[in-house]
N, C-alpha and C positions, 0 to 999 in steps of 0.2 A: 504493500500500500504506500510505503514511503517513496518508492521509485516511480509512482504513477505520475505521468506527465499529461498535462491538458492538451488535447489535440489542437492543431493550428486553427481549425475552423471555429472551435469553441473560444479560443483567444480572440479571434477576429470579431465574433459576436459580442463578447464582453467589452472589447475596445469600442466598437461602434455604439453599443448601448450607453457606455460611459460618456462618449462624446455627445450623443443625443441628449442625455440628461443634463450635461454641463451647459450645452447651448440653450436648452429650454430654461434653465435657471437664469442664464444671462438675459434672456428675452423677457421672462416674467418679472424679474427683479431689476429691470433696467433703471427705473426711477430711483432706486436706492444705490445701485452700483455705479452708474455714470457720474453722479456728483462726487462719490468717493474716489473714483479713478482720476477725475480732473483735479481734485484737491491733492491727491498724492503726487501727481506730476508737478503741480504748482509748488508744493512743499519742497520737492527735490530741487526745483529751479531756484527757489528762494533760500535754500540752505546756505550757500556761500555768503549771501548778504547778512543773514542772521548771525553767522559765525563772526563776521567782521564787526558788526554792531555790538555783539556781545563782548568782544574784546575791549571796545571803547566804553560802553556803559556799565560793564561788569554785572549785567543782569540779563538772563535769557528772556524773561518775560517782557522786559522793555524793548529788547532787540526785535522780538517777534512782532510786537505791537507797532513799532516804528516801520518795520519792513512792510507790513500790511497797509499802513497809512500811505507810504510812498507809492505802492502799487495802485492803491485806490485813487490817489490824486492823478497818477498817469492815465489810468483808465477813464476817469471823469473828463480829463482834458481831451483825450482822443474822442470820446463820445460827443462832447460839445462841438468840436471841430467837424466831426462827421455829420452831426445833426444839422449844423448850420448850412452845410453844403446840400444836405438832403432836403431841407426845407425849400431851398431855391428850386431844386428839381421837382418836388411835388407841387409847388405853386403854379408851375407852368404845365403840369400834367394835363389839365382839361384842354388847353390849346393843342397839345400834342395829340390828344385823343380825337379832337375835331378834325385835325389834319389827317389822322389815320383813317377816319371814316370817309373823308373826302377822297383819299387815295383809293379806298375800296370801291367807291362809286365810279371813279374813273376806270378802275380795273374791270368792273362789271360791264360798263358800256363797251370797253374794248373787247372783252370776251364775247359779248353778245353779237357784236358786229363781225368778229373774226371767225367764230365757230357756229354762227347762226343759231344761237341759243336765246330763248326768250329772257329778257332782262328781269321780268317780273318773277319768273321761276327762280332765278339766281337770288334775287332780293328776298323772296319767301324762304329759300333755304337758309340764307344768312340770318334772317329774323328768327327762324325756328332754332337755329344753333345758338343765337344769343339768348333766347328764352331758356333753353336747356342749361346753358352755362349759368344763367342767373338763378335758376331753381336749384341747381346743384351747389352753387356758391353759398346759398343761405344756410344749408346744412353744414357747409365747411366753416362758416363764421362761428357757429357755436363751438365746434371742435377747436378752432383757432384760439378763441377766448379761453377755453379750458387749458390749452397748451401754454398760453401766455401766463395764466395764473400759476401753473406748475413750474414754468421757467423762472418766474419771480421768486418762488419758494426756493428753487435750486440756487439762484444767485445769492440768496441770503444764507443758505446752508454751506456753500463752498468756502467762503471766508472762515466760517466757524470750524469746518473740518480742517482747513489749512492751519489755523491757529492751534487746534488740538494736536494735529500730527507733528507740527514743529515743536510744541512744548513737550509732548510725550515721545519724541524721537528716540532718546536713549532706552526707554522702556520697550518700545516696539522692536528695536534692534536686538535687545537682549532676549526678548521673547522668541524671535526668529532663530537666534543662536541656540537657545535651549531646546527649541522644537526639533532641530535637526541633530542635536547632540554634539559632544566634544570632538568625536572622530571626524565629523564633517565641518569643523569650525573653519578651516582654511578655505574649503570650496565655497561655503556660504559667504564668507567675507569677500572672496573674489567676485561672486555673482552680484552681491549688493554693491560693491565698488564699481563694477563694470556697468551695472544698471544706472547708477547715479550719474556716471560720466556720460553715458549715451543720452540720457534724458536731458541733462543740462546742455550738452553741446548741440543736440538736435533742436531743442526749442529755441536756443539763441540763433542758430543757423536759419531756422524757419522764419524767425522774426526779421532777420537781415534780408532774407530772400523776398519776403512780403514788401519790405520798404523799397527794394530795388525794382521789383516788378511794378509796384504802384507808381514809382517815378517814371519808368519807361512807358507804361500805359498812358499816364496823364500827359507826359511830354509829347508823345506821338499824337494823341487826340487833339491837343492844343495846336500842334502844327497843322493838322488837317482842318482845324476850325470847327470841330464837333462841340456842340453845346454840352455843358455840365461835365467837362472833361475830367476834372479832379475827382468828383464823387464817383464817376463811372470807373476811373482808373483804380481807385481804392477798392471798390466793390469787386472789380476783376482780380485784384491782388488777393483779397480775402478768399474768393472762390478758388483761386489758384492753389491755396493751401491744401485743397483736396487733391491728392496725387493723381495725375494722369487724366482724371475726369473733370476736375474743376475748370481747367483751362478751356475745355470745349463749351461748357455752360457759360463761362464768363464773356465769350465773344458775342453771345446772342443779344445782350442788352445794348452795347454800343452800335451794333448793326441796325437794331430797331430804331434807336434814336437818330442815327444818320439817315435812315429811310424816311422818317417822319419829318425831320427838321430841315433836310437838304432837298433842293430841287432836282439834283442829278442823282441817278441811281449809282453812278460811279463811286460815290463816297462810301456806299455800302461795301463795295469790293475793296476799296482802299483801307477801310477799317479791318476787313477780314485779313488782308495782306499784312497790315500792321501787327495784328495779334498773332499771326503765324510767325512773323519775324521775331516778336517778343518771346514766343514759346520756344523758338529755335535757340535763342540766346539763353533762355532760362534752363532748358533741358540739356544743352550741350556745354554750358560754361558755368552758370550760376549754381544750379543744383549739384552738379558733380563736385564743384569746389567747396560749397558750403554745407549742403545737406547730405548728399550721397557718401561723402567721405566720412561722415559721422555714423551713418547707419548702413551697414554692409548687408543690405537685402537686395536680391536681384529683382529686376523689373516685373517678371512674370508673377512672382510671389506677392509683390507689392500690389499689383492690379487685383489679384485674387483676394488679398487681405482687405482691400478697399471695398470690394463687392460684398464680401462676407460681413464686414463692419456695417455696411449700409443695410443689409438684410436683417441683421440682429438689432442694431441700435439706431438706424437711420443716419442722419447727417452727423450727430456726435460720434457715431461709430466710424464714419469715414475719416474724421479728423484723428481719432485715436488709433486707427488700424496700424499705421506704420510704427509708432513708438511701442505699441504693445507687441507687435511682431518682432521688433528688435529685442525687446526684453525676453520674449519666448526663445529667440535664437541663443541669447546668452545662457539661459537656463539649460537648453538642450546641449550646448557645447560643453557644459561641465558635468553632464551625466553620461558615462561611457556607453550605456546600453542604447541610448537614443541619439548619440553623437552624429550618426549619418543624417538624421533629420535636420539637425542644426546646419550641417554642411549643405543640405538641399536648399535651405532658406537663404544662404549666403550668395555672394557674387564672385567667389573664387572659381575660375574656370580651370578644370584639370587639363593636363597636357594629353592630347590624343596621339597615341603612337600608331601610325598607319603601317600596315604590313608591307614589307618590302616585296616588290614584284621582280621576279627573276626572269630574264629573257633568255631563251635558248638560242644558241648560235645556229644560224641557218646552215644546214649541211650542203656542201657543194655537190 
């Protein structure tokens, strides 16, 4: 009985069942888990600032409090500047909407003359579509208000979580060490140290990337004469934080603004070419130098991680997918039995040894 081994198919069933249960827990308890994960990342990023202020004020409590105040003031300043630009954009939104409807009317007249379609049928189809969108949007409004309320609760909880995690950091670290025992003390310390370095460098690099992309977007849109260039450039940079997929979504807004506010359709294509150019610079120079050098995850795994994060947690999951995958890789790299999986997540390409082809000499 002691030599009994579990068959491979039974192990596969157990592993798949465990993964299913784990993902189900992540989905069901997302309102509890997501704020804690965000708070944990924020606490890791703020760690060096807390240590520096603690040396100066000789009090950990005061250092944590001042660190949170500094972050709060920076966030308030950014929100104020963003809202001031956003108010300019929203104030002219009705005019943009009127021009959009006028463009649709011209398109209907052109389509009816070009393809011999009755204009009244096209207008009836558009009216029915608008009514369907309006009826569906009323149900969405209630859901949106509920989500806004839950988001406000999360925004209040995250600073509290960050404060508690920073204050009880020695307790939490000691608990992790005791949980895995003395014999694994070195490996646990390496995992915790690597995780802290990865999160800190990744978040700082991501912030620098967002500033660079926002500057390139805004400068390019200003040169093209697109209205609301600054706010659109910032929104594009924030969407670009979602790896690989955010940049595709970010180009839709400036193209729509160019289509509505400009008389020539050529501006739409100019905006498209501008964002393609910015994406080329970001993907080939900015990201490899700032972000990819900090997180050694290959592109295929990154895209899959983003899609899984979206399926489980939505937009917050897309933002958290890359750092969580990087942490998972660090853990897998330190466990011998699953080390190949850590290698699979990385971007180290093995050397492929091609077989040598021998040619026979042609007989005379």
